[in-house]
C-alpha positions in Angstrom: -2.0 186.9 -32.6 -2.9 189.9 -34.7 0.5 190.1 -36.4 1.3 193.7 -35.2 4.9 193.9 -34.2 5.9 195.0 -30.6 9.2 196.2 -29.3 10.4 197.9 -26.1 13.7 198.8 -24.5 13.9 198.0 -20.8 16.7 199.1 -18.5 18.1 195.6 -18.9 17.8 195.6 -22.7 15.5 195.3 -25.7 12.8 192.7 -26.4 10.4 192.3 -29.3 7.5 190.2 -30.4 3.9 190.7 -31.5 0.5 191.6 -30.1 -2.3 189.2 -29.3 -5.7 189.2 -27.7 -7.0 186.9 -25.0 -8.8 186.8 -21.7 -6.4 188.1 -19.1 -7.0 186.6 -15.6 -5.2 187.8 -12.5 -6.5 186.0 -9.4 -10.2 186.3 -9.5 -10.4 189.1 -11.9 -10.7 188.9 -15.7 -10.5 191.3 -18.6 -11.8 189.8 -21.9 -10.3 190.5 -25.3 -7.2 192.1 -23.7 -4.5 193.3 -26.0 -1.0 192.3 -24.8 2.4 191.6 -26.2 3.9 188.2 -26.7 7.6 188.4 -26.6 9.5 185.9 -28.7 12.9 187.7 -28.7 14.5 188.2 -25.3 18.1 188.0 -26.6 18.8 191.6 -25.5 18.0 190.9 -21.8 21.3 189.1 -21.2 22.3 186.5 -18.6 20.0 187.7 -15.8 16.9 186.8 -17.9 18.4 183.6 -19.1 19.2 182.3 -15.7 16.2 183.8 -14.0 12.9 182.0 -13.5 10.5 184.3 -15.3 7.2 183.7 -17.0 6.9 187.2 -18.3 6.6 190.9 -17.3 3.4 192.5 -16.1 3.7 196.2 -16.5 2.1 198.1 -13.6 3.1 201.7 -14.6 0.8 204.2 -16.1 -0.7 204.1 -19.6 1.3 207.3 -20.5 4.4 205.2 -21.0 2.7 202.1 -22.4 4.1 201.1 -25.8 1.6 201.9 -28.6 -0.9 203.2 -26.0 -2.0 199.7 -25.0 -4.0 199.8 -21.7 -1.9 198.5 -18.8 -3.2 195.3 -17.0 -4.5 197.5 -14.1 -6.2 199.9 -16.4 -8.0 197.0 -18.2 -9.1 195.5 -14.9 -10.3 198.8 -13.6 -12.4 199.2 -16.8 -14.3 196.0 -15.9 -15.7 197.7 -12.8 -15.0 194.5 -10.8 -12.3 195.8 -8.5 -13.3 196.8 -5.0 -10.6 199.4 -4.9 -8.5 200.8 -7.8 -5.2 199.7 -6.1 -2.6 197.0 -6.1 -0.2 195.8 -3.5 3.0 193.8 -3.4 4.2 191.6 -0.5 7.9 190.7 -0.9 8.4 187.5 1.0 11.5 187.0 3.1 12.3 183.2 2.7 8.6 182.9 1.8 6.4 183.4 -1.3 5.6 186.9 -2.3 2.3 188.2 -3.5 0.6 190.6 -5.9 -2.9 191.6 -4.8 -5.2 193.4 -7.2 -8.1 195.5 -5.9 -7.1 195.8 -2.3 -4.4 195.0 0.3 -3.7 192.1 2.6 -3.7 193.4 6.2 -1.8 190.3 7.3 1.3 191.7 5.6 1.6 195.2 7.3 1.0 197.1 10.5 0.1 200.7 11.0 -1.4 203.1 8.4 -0.4 203.8 4.9 1.2 207.1 4.1 0.3 208.5 0.7 2.8 210.4 -1.4 1.7 212.4 -4.4 3.1 211.4 -7.8 5.2 213.8 -9.7 3.5 212.7 -13.0 1.4 209.8 -14.3 4.2 207.9 -16.1 6.4 205.9 -13.7 5.5 205.7 -10.0 7.7 208.8 -9.6 7.7 210.7 -6.3 9.7 213.4 -4.6 12.8 212.1 -2.7 13.2 214.3 0.3 16.4 212.7 1.5 18.7 209.7 1.4 20.6 208.8 4.5 23.5 206.3 4.5 24.2 205.3 8.1 22.4 208.4 9.3 24.4 210.7 7.1 22.8 212.7 4.3 23.9 211.6 0.8 23.2 212.7 -2.7 21.3 215.4 -4.4 18.7 213.5 -6.3 15.2 215.1 -5.9 13.1 212.3 -7.2 12.7 208.5 -6.9 10.8 205.9 -8.9 9.2 203.1 -6.9 9.3 200.3 -9.4 8.2 196.8 -8.5 9.8 195.5 -11.7 13.3 196.6 -10.8 15.4 194.3 -8.7 18.1 196.8 -8.0 18.7 200.3 -6.8 19.8 202.7 -9.5 20.9 206.3 -9.1 23.5 208.9 -10.1 27.0 207.4 -10.2 28.3 209.7 -7.4 25.5 208.6 -5.0 25.9 205.0 -5.8 29.6 205.2 -5.2 29.0 206.7 -1.7 26.5 204.0 -0.9 28.8 201.2 -2.1 31.8 202.6 -0.2 29.7 202.4 3.0 29.0 198.7 2.6 32.0 196.5 3.3 30.9 193.6 1.2 29.8 195.6 -1.9 31.6 194.2 -5.0 31.5 195.8 -8.4 30.8 193.5 -11.3 31.9 193.8 -14.9 28.7 195.7 -15.8 29.6 198.4 -13.2 26.9 197.3 -10.8 27.5 196.7 -7.1 26.4 193.4 -5.7 25.7 193.1 -1.9 25.0 189.8 -0.1 21.5 189.8 1.3 22.9 188.4 4.5 25.3 191.3 4.9 25.4 192.3 8.6 27.9 195.2 8.5 25.9 197.3 6.1 24.6 200.7 7.3 20.9 201.5 7.2 19.8 203.2 4.0 16.9 205.6 4.7 14.8 207.0 1.9 12.4 209.8 2.9 9.5 210.3 0.6 6.7 212.8 1.2 8.3 214.4 4.3 
């Protein structure tokens, strides 16, 4: 630990701690003397963090939004020159383990070709949202979307969220104002997000 204090406000609440340096290893890749935050106060994150099984948070956004300008894990790994490609990919397992792959993609987890969508800015993974369809019907007026691997929910303008929730029979509003939908819901309409045309 170098003693420098760290604090950030996530969508789910604030955390704080201090900075440290160590060798960061993700899979086969290493970044030596990497500056990172050790969080020792998660009290602002609430029940979801308390009940969840988390080891920590690995920020994969751009350095522009990194607290104190600390290089992101991906930036640090790119700087080593060891990555075959300057990319990362997630596989979200359905009743199976998920995977984060750094420096490439695993062809066993997709079919077809990738479609690339330009970023609106190098902060979040923000892209143009061409349309949102709920059960085939156009909904909402939001013109942008953020693709965030660290967010386990859909967030949007209240009016759009209310329309989506009204179309899902099992959607139940909790005390925080969030709608919960059972993953096994069979009567839910398709939600179609169109990015990049």
